[in-house]
C-alpha positions as a printed Julia matrix, in Angstrom:
274×3 Matrix{Float64}:
 -18.01  39.05  195.5
 -15.61  40.18  198.22
 -12.94  37.77  196.98
 -13.34  39.1   193.43
 -12.79  42.67  194.69
  -9.67  41.6   196.64
  -8.31  39.75  193.62
  -8.97  42.8   191.45
  -7.06  45.06  193.84
  -4.1   42.67  193.89
  -4.03  42.5   190.07
  -4.18  46.3   189.9
  -1.16  46.61  192.22
   0.83  44.05  190.25
   0.16  45.95  187.02
   0.8   49.44  188.39
   3.89  48.92  190.58
   6.35  48.46  187.69
   5.33  51.92  186.44
   5.59  53.95  189.63
   7.99  53.23  192.5
  11.03  55.04  194.06
  12.62  57.06  196.87
  15.66  59.31  196.96
  17.57  56.03  196.92
  19.0   57.17  193.6
  21.34  59.08  195.91
  21.33  56.33  198.53
  19.54  58.56  201.06
  16.12  59.22  202.56
  13.89  61.51  200.52
  11.41  61.61  197.68
  12.45  60.6   194.15
  15.2   63.07  193.28
  13.89  65.96  195.39
  15.09  66.24  199.0
  12.76  66.03  201.97
  13.23  66.52  205.72
  11.99  63.0   206.55
  14.33  60.78  208.58
  14.71  57.03  209.06
  14.2   55.49  212.48
  17.21  55.82  214.78
  19.93  53.2   214.1
  18.53  52.17  210.7
  21.12  50.64  208.35
  20.19  50.72  204.65
  21.89  49.11  201.69
  20.72  48.53  198.15
  21.16  49.21  194.47
  19.42  50.7   191.46
  19.2   50.42  187.71
  19.48  54.03  186.53
  18.64  55.75  183.29
  21.73  57.61  182.1
  20.26  60.61  180.32
  18.96  62.54  183.34
  21.91  61.57  185.55
  25.16  61.46  183.6
  27.03  63.37  180.9
  26.13  60.81  178.22
  25.03  62.04  174.78
  24.94  58.73  172.9
  21.73  56.75  172.42
  23.54  53.39  172.47
  23.37  52.62  176.2
  20.43  53.85  178.25
  21.16  52.49  181.71
  23.82  52.13  184.37
  23.85  50.92  187.99
  24.69  52.06  191.5
  24.9   50.61  195.01
  25.05  52.26  198.41
  25.4   51.95  202.18
  23.6   54.29  204.58
  23.1   54.55  208.34
  21.11  56.84  210.61
  23.66  57.21  213.41
  21.43  59.38  215.62
  17.76  60.42  215.24
  19.09  63.67  213.77
  22.04  62.47  211.62
  22.17  60.23  208.53
  25.31  59.49  206.5
  25.87  57.39  203.39
  28.24  56.22  200.65
  27.18  55.66  197.03
  29.04  54.15  194.06
  27.76  54.69  190.51
  29.15  52.56  187.65
  30.44  54.75  184.82
  29.77  53.99  181.16
  32.56  54.92  178.72
  30.83  56.52  175.77
  32.35  55.65  172.37
  34.4   58.56  171.03
  34.92  60.04  174.48
  38.16  61.99  174.96
  38.08  61.22  178.69
  38.05  57.41  178.51
  40.8   55.43  176.74
  39.7   53.76  173.51
  39.89  50.24  174.97
  37.18  51.26  177.49
  34.71  52.64  174.92
  31.31  50.96  175.04
  31.96  49.32  178.42
  30.95  49.88  182.0
  34.18  50.95  183.65
  35.32  52.71  186.82
  33.08  53.97  189.63
  32.01  57.4   190.78
  32.19  57.45  194.59
  30.11  59.91  196.57
  29.47  60.61  200.25
  26.31  62.23  201.6
  24.96  63.47  204.92
  21.68  64.78  206.31
  21.39  66.78  209.57
  17.99  67.42  211.17
  17.91  70.98  212.51
  14.38  71.01  213.87
  11.98  68.15  214.67
   8.4   68.3   213.43
   6.04  69.52  216.16
   8.79  70.53  218.59
   7.3   73.96  219.36
   3.73  73.78  218.06
   1.89  70.92  216.42
   1.92  72.79  213.1
   5.68  73.45  212.99
   7.46  71.5   210.22
  10.65  69.46  210.29
  13.77  71.23  208.94
  16.85  69.49  207.6
  20.2   70.45  206.06
  21.73  68.02  203.56
  24.63  67.56  201.16
  25.47  65.05  198.42
  28.91  64.36  196.93
  30.54  67.46  198.48
  34.21  66.71  197.78
  36.5   65.59  195.0
  40.23  65.06  194.49
  42.74  67.09  192.55
  43.49  65.89  189.02
  40.55  63.47  188.96
  41.46  61.05  191.72
  44.86  62.05  193.12
  46.07  64.63  195.61
  44.24  66.56  198.3
  40.5   66.66  198.9
  39.02  69.91  197.61
  35.69  71.76  197.5
  36.36  74.36  194.82
  35.02  74.46  191.26
  38.02  75.16  189.01
  37.09  72.33  186.63
  39.65  69.86  187.98
  37.15  67.73  189.87
  34.79  64.88  189.07
  31.92  65.08  191.54
  28.9   64.4   189.34
  26.19  64.61  192.02
  27.19  67.63  194.14
  24.34  69.53  195.73
  23.47  71.23  199.02
  19.92  71.71  200.25
  17.73  73.01  203.05
  14.51  70.96  203.24
  11.21  71.45  205.08
   8.56  68.74  205.62
   5.1   68.73  207.19
   2.83  65.67  207.6
  -0.96  65.54  207.8
  -2.66  62.45  209.24
  -5.98  61.46  207.67
  -7.26  58.86  210.14
  -8.36  55.64  208.51
  -6.95  56.71  205.13
  -3.26  57.54  205.36
  -0.49  60.1   205.89
   0.16  63.01  203.52
   3.61  64.59  203.42
   4.28  68.01  201.88
   7.91  68.88  201.14
   9.87  71.88  199.89
  13.61  72.5   199.6
  16.06  75.11  198.39
  18.6   73.24  196.25
  22.1   74.49  195.4
  23.23  72.17  192.58
  26.96  72.28  191.7
  27.76  68.98  189.96
  30.45  69.1   187.31
  29.52  68.56  183.62
  26.04  69.97  184.31
  24.64  73.53  184.43
  24.61  74.78  188.01
  21.44  76.2   189.56
  19.87  77.4   192.81
  16.14  76.7   192.81
  13.2   75.54  194.88
  11.98  71.95  194.71
   8.57  70.77  195.9
   6.92  67.39  196.33
   4.26  65.31  198.02
   4.0   61.71  199.17
   1.07  59.71  200.5
   1.35  56.54  202.59
  -1.84  54.49  202.79
  -3.02  53.4   206.25
  -6.39  51.77  205.7
  -8.3   49.97  208.5
  -9.13  46.24  208.57
  -5.43  45.36  208.4
  -6.12  41.63  208.65
  -7.59  41.82  205.16
  -4.98  40.67  202.59
  -5.89  43.31  200.0
  -5.82  46.11  202.6
  -2.54  44.85  204.03
  -1.08  44.84  200.51
  -2.27  48.38  199.78
  -0.88  49.68  203.08
   2.65  48.91  201.9
   2.36  51.5   199.12
   3.62  55.1   199.24
   2.9   57.28  196.18
   5.08  60.27  195.29
   5.2   63.22  192.89
   7.72  66.07  192.72
   9.37  68.9   190.9
  13.06  68.4   191.76
  14.15  71.89  190.56
  14.8   70.36  187.14
  12.14  67.82  186.1
   8.68  66.61  187.15
   8.82  63.0   188.38
   6.27  60.46  189.57
   6.77  57.19  191.4
   6.23  55.16  194.53
   7.87  53.09  197.21
   6.57  49.67  198.21
   7.3   47.63  201.33
   7.46  43.95  200.38
   8.13  42.7   203.91
   7.36  45.2   206.66
  10.13  47.83  206.32
  12.97  45.35  205.77
  12.69  44.84  201.99
  11.49  47.65  199.74
  10.91  47.96  196.0
  11.63  51.3   194.35
  11.01  52.71  190.85
  10.14  55.94  189.09
   9.41  57.7   185.84
  11.93  60.56  185.73
  10.61  63.47  183.67
   7.53  61.3   183.21
   9.26  58.88  180.8
  12.64  57.52  182.0
  12.27  54.42  184.19
  14.65  53.69  187.06
  14.19  51.08  189.76
  15.89  49.15  192.51
  15.77  47.38  195.83
  16.38  48.65  199.38
  17.19  46.47  202.37
  16.87  47.87  205.9
  18.2   46.56  209.2
  16.99  48.24  212.37
  19.89  48.02  214.79
  17.85  49.33  217.72
């Protein structure tokens, strides 16, 4: 009977994981799905990976021909309070576009390069046990004059191509339910300034839950303990997903349903240098 229950749990995980997995790895950083959080990686953690991304919620594509593109990234937590990263997203040249030359239409061409950084301002529990963690972050803050040439600039006169620009102040608080798992509650004020998209300044909220069940020698329990479920409102859409550790914290599967219907997924590799 016990073996049947364990087998049932494993089958359930195999069926559910393709529908609900992710982390803010769409930006190549630590976080929820698209919403920021104040969580940090362990000190001296080096991350690299890539994603298959749905175009509609991310890019300025209007055609229904191609639904997906790809990105890859490098990221390192230099100090316990500082994380920096570099992300490249493959651009798709939409047929009929006035931006791309005709010979590029219908092809994946060029790359959008973006830098990001996250600075922890206050550590969780520093003053009192109930005090949250506070973090300041930015994604894709700079561009170049005339779409790729000239000086680096931060202004918004239309002559820039930073598709993922945003600044945010995030707050996170964790609650430990002994023998069950860890609940994280997250909120952030997001200043979104990416070109080709409407700008906004709004609140985002989210939760995640990492299972930590006892009897860790049990295969089914050990499998379940690698799962972290997530849900969020990222100041634009409501998203659900999860993050799954295949091998400790070194290899991680990610996926999500953006706006409850657009699937994205990928793979994260981590190397702990300390």
